[in-house]
C-alpha positions as CSV (number, residue, x, y, z in Angstrom):
1,X,0.0,0.0,0.0
2,X,1.6,3.2,-1.1
3,X,2.3,6.4,0.6
4,X,1.5,9.6,-1.2
5,X,2.9,13.0,-0.3
6,X,0.3,15.8,-0.5
7,X,0.1,19.2,1.2
8,X,3.4,18.5,3.0
9,X,2.2,15.3,4.6
10,X,2.5,11.6,3.7
11,X,-0.8,9.8,3.5
12,X,-1.3,6.0,3.4
13,X,-3.5,5.1,0.4
14,X,-4.9,1.7,-0.8
15,X,-6.7,1.1,-4.1
16,X,-8.3,-2.0,-5.6
17,X,-10.8,-3.0,-8.2
18,X,-11.7,-1.5,-11.5
19,X,-14.5,0.7,-12.9
20,X,-15.8,4.0,-11.7
21,X,-13.9,5.5,-8.8
22,X,-15.2,5.4,-5.3
23,X,-13.2,7.1,-2.6
24,X,-13.9,6.2,1.0
25,X,-13.0,8.5,3.9
26,X,-13.1,7.2,7.5
27,X,-14.0,9.0,10.7
28,X,-12.0,10.1,13.6
29,X,-10.0,7.5,15.5
30,X,-10.3,5.0,12.6
31,X,-8.2,4.2,9.6
32,X,-8.7,2.7,6.1
33,X,-9.3,-0.8,7.6
34,X,-12.7,0.6,8.6
35,X,-13.7,0.1,4.9
36,X,-11.2,-2.5,3.7
37,X,-12.2,-5.5,5.8
38,X,-15.9,-5.8,4.9
39,X,-17.1,-3.2,2.5
40,X,-14.4,-3.0,-0.1
41,X,-14.5,-6.7,-1.1
42,X,-18.2,-6.3,-2.0
43,X,-17.7,-3.2,-4.1
44,X,-14.3,-3.9,-5.8
45,X,-15.8,-6.2,-8.5
46,X,-17.7,-3.2,-9.9
47,X,-15.7,-0.1,-8.8
48,X,-12.1,1.0,-8.3
49,X,-12.1,1.6,-4.5
50,X,-9.6,4.0,-2.9
51,X,-9.4,4.3,0.8
52,X,-6.8,6.2,2.8
53,X,-5.7,7.1,6.3
54,X,-6.6,10.7,7.2
55,X,-3.6,12.6,8.4
56,X,-2.8,11.6,12.0
57,X,-4.5,8.3,11.6
58,X,-3.3,4.8,10.7
59,X,0.0,4.8,8.8
60,X,-0.4,8.4,7.7
61,X,1.9,11.1,9.1
62,X,1.0,13.2,12.1
63,X,1.8,16.9,11.2
64,X,1.8,19.4,14.1
65,X,-1.3,21.1,12.7
66,X,-3.8,21.0,9.9
67,X,-6.6,18.7,11.2
68,X,-9.6,20.7,10.0
69,X,-12.0,19.5,7.4
70,X,-10.6,22.2,5.1
71,X,-7.1,20.9,5.3
72,X,-8.2,17.3,4.9
73,X,-10.4,18.3,1.9
74,X,-7.2,19.6,0.3
75,X,-5.5,16.3,1.2
76,X,-8.3,14.5,-0.7
77,X,-7.8,16.7,-3.7
78,X,-4.1,15.9,-3.7
79,X,-4.8,12.2,-3.6
80,X,-7.2,12.4,-6.5
81,X,-4.7,14.5,-8.4
82,X,-1.9,12.1,-7.7
83,X,-3.9,9.1,-8.7
84,X,-5.3,10.7,-11.9
85,X,-8.9,10.6,-10.7
86,X,-10.9,13.4,-12.4
87,X,-14.2,12.7,-10.5
88,X,-15.3,10.1,-8.0
89,X,-18.2,8.9,-5.9
90,X,-17.3,10.0,-2.3
91,X,-18.2,8.0,0.8
92,X,-17.6,9.5,4.2
93,X,-18.3,8.1,7.7
94,X,-18.7,10.5,10.6
95,X,-15.8,13.1,10.4
96,X,-15.1,11.8,6.9
97,X,-18.5,13.1,5.9
98,X,-17.4,16.6,6.9
99,X,-14.3,16.2,4.8
100,X,-16.2,15.1,1.7
101,X,-18.8,17.8,2.1
102,X,-16.0,20.4,2.3
103,X,-14.4,18.9,-0.7
104,X,-17.7,18.9,-2.6
105,X,-18.3,22.6,-1.8
106,X,-14.8,23.5,-3.1
107,X,-14.7,21.1,-6.1
108,X,-18.2,20.2,-7.2
109,X,-17.0,19.2,-10.7
110,X,-14.9,16.4,-9.1
111,X,-17.8,14.8,-7.3
112,X,-20.1,12.2,-8.9
113,X,-22.1,11.4,-5.8
114,X,-21.9,11.9,-2.0
115,X,-22.7,9.2,0.5
């Protein structure tokens, strides 16, 4: 599972499957395993699923600051840019929902759906 450097921070990212892009954003005190263990195997046959550890979570770096939904929305943009994803279905749980809503407000053209 690769590490991607965006916005001065290294983020742990995992992607599997093929088809339309679905990006999954976990909540506070979780990591990408929240999605990968049960949900991703069901969706990967039809979609390319990308999950990542928010900054300060899982294997991602812990910068001294920048833990707002605004900063994390920019991290999400950086991940999409780095992976060549023009637009995606975004799925957020708890705080991850705040991150994808902030992202959608800033970059509506890059959002297919929000869940």
